[in-house]
C-alpha positions as CSV (number, residue, x, y, z in Angstrom):
1,M,0.0,0.0,0.0
2,T,1.5,3.3,-1.1
3,W,0.2,5.2,1.8
4,R,2.0,3.1,4.4
5,R,5.5,3.8,5.5
6,N,8.0,2.8,8.2
7,S,7.4,4.2,11.7
8,G,9.1,4.4,15.1
9,L,12.6,3.9,13.6
10,S,14.2,5.6,16.6
11,D,12.3,3.7,19.3
12,G,14.5,3.0,22.2
13,S,17.3,5.3,21.1
14,A,16.9,7.5,24.2
15,M,18.0,4.5,26.3
16,K,20.5,3.2,23.7
17,V,18.5,0.1,22.9
18,D,16.9,-1.0,19.7
19,L,13.1,-1.2,20.1
20,V,12.3,-0.9,16.4
21,G,9.6,-3.3,15.3
22,G,6.9,-4.9,17.3
23,Y,3.1,-4.4,17.4
24,Y,1.2,-1.3,18.1
25,D,-1.7,-1.6,20.6
26,A,-4.9,-0.1,19.2
27,G,-4.8,3.3,17.5
28,D,-2.7,5.2,20.0
29,N,0.6,4.1,18.7
30,M,1.7,2.4,22.0
31,K,3.7,-0.7,21.9
32,F,3.0,-3.1,24.8
33,G,4.9,-6.3,25.2
34,F,2.5,-8.4,27.2
35,P,-0.5,-8.2,24.8
36,M,1.6,-9.1,21.9
37,A,3.5,-11.8,23.8
38,F,0.3,-13.4,25.2
39,T,-1.6,-13.3,21.8
40,T,1.3,-14.7,19.8
41,T,1.9,-17.4,22.5
42,M,-1.7,-18.5,22.5
43,L,-2.0,-18.5,18.7
44,S,1.2,-20.5,18.3
45,W,0.5,-22.9,21.2
46,S,-3.0,-23.6,19.8
47,V,-1.5,-24.6,16.4
48,L,1.1,-26.8,18.2
49,E,-1.5,-28.4,20.4
50,F,-4.4,-28.8,18.0
51,G,-2.9,-28.3,14.6
52,G,-6.0,-26.7,13.1
53,N,-7.5,-30.2,12.7
54,K,-11.1,-30.9,11.5
55,D,-12.7,-27.8,13.0
56,H,-10.4,-25.6,10.9
57,A,-10.3,-27.7,7.8
58,C,-13.5,-26.2,6.4
59,W,-14.7,-22.6,6.1
60,E,-18.4,-22.3,5.9
61,R,-21.4,-20.4,7.1
62,P,-22.6,-21.6,10.6
63,E,-26.0,-22.2,9.0
64,D,-24.5,-24.8,6.7
65,M,-22.4,-26.8,9.2
66,D,-23.2,-30.5,9.5
67,T,-20.3,-31.7,11.6
68,Q,-20.7,-33.2,15.0
69,R,-20.5,-30.6,17.8
70,T,-18.2,-31.5,20.7
71,V,-19.5,-30.5,24.1
72,I,-17.2,-30.2,27.2
73,K,-18.9,-30.0,30.6
74,F,-17.3,-28.6,33.7
75,D,-18.5,-29.9,37.0
76,K,-17.1,-30.9,40.4
77,N,-15.5,-34.1,38.8
78,S,-14.1,-32.2,35.8
79,P,-13.3,-28.7,37.0
80,G,-12.7,-25.8,34.6
81,T,-11.4,-23.4,37.1
82,D,-8.9,-21.6,34.8
83,V,-11.6,-20.8,32.1
84,A,-14.1,-19.8,34.8
85,V,-11.7,-17.4,36.5
86,E,-10.5,-15.9,33.2
87,T,-14.1,-15.4,32.1
88,A,-15.0,-13.8,35.4
89,A,-12.0,-11.4,35.0
90,A,-13.1,-10.6,31.5
91,L,-16.6,-9.8,32.5
92,A,-15.5,-7.8,35.5
93,S,-13.1,-5.7,33.5
94,A,-15.7,-5.1,30.7
95,S,-18.2,-3.9,33.4
96,L,-15.7,-1.2,34.3
97,V,-15.5,-0.1,30.7
98,F,-19.3,0.2,30.5
99,R,-20.1,1.6,33.9
100,K,-21.3,5.2,34.1
101,Q,-18.6,7.7,35.0
């Protein structure tokens, strides 16, 4: 794209380190390491762990799917604490975004 150019080519120079490259967070031109690291780790690990098998082998509209749907149930015998806690944290932080100021 002709309207795109290099940016941040002197990032880190004030501290005599090279911080050129990386990912910008949102539209405010900030570079945060943890969001990029977490996202890249999760995407990479999911490919290593699951390989994009059957569920990723076909791109179709949800209305047209005819594959068997896997159900995983969490209960006292098969706890899902990690996903429950992460979901609770996501909902709690989202509630702060949408609360009246």
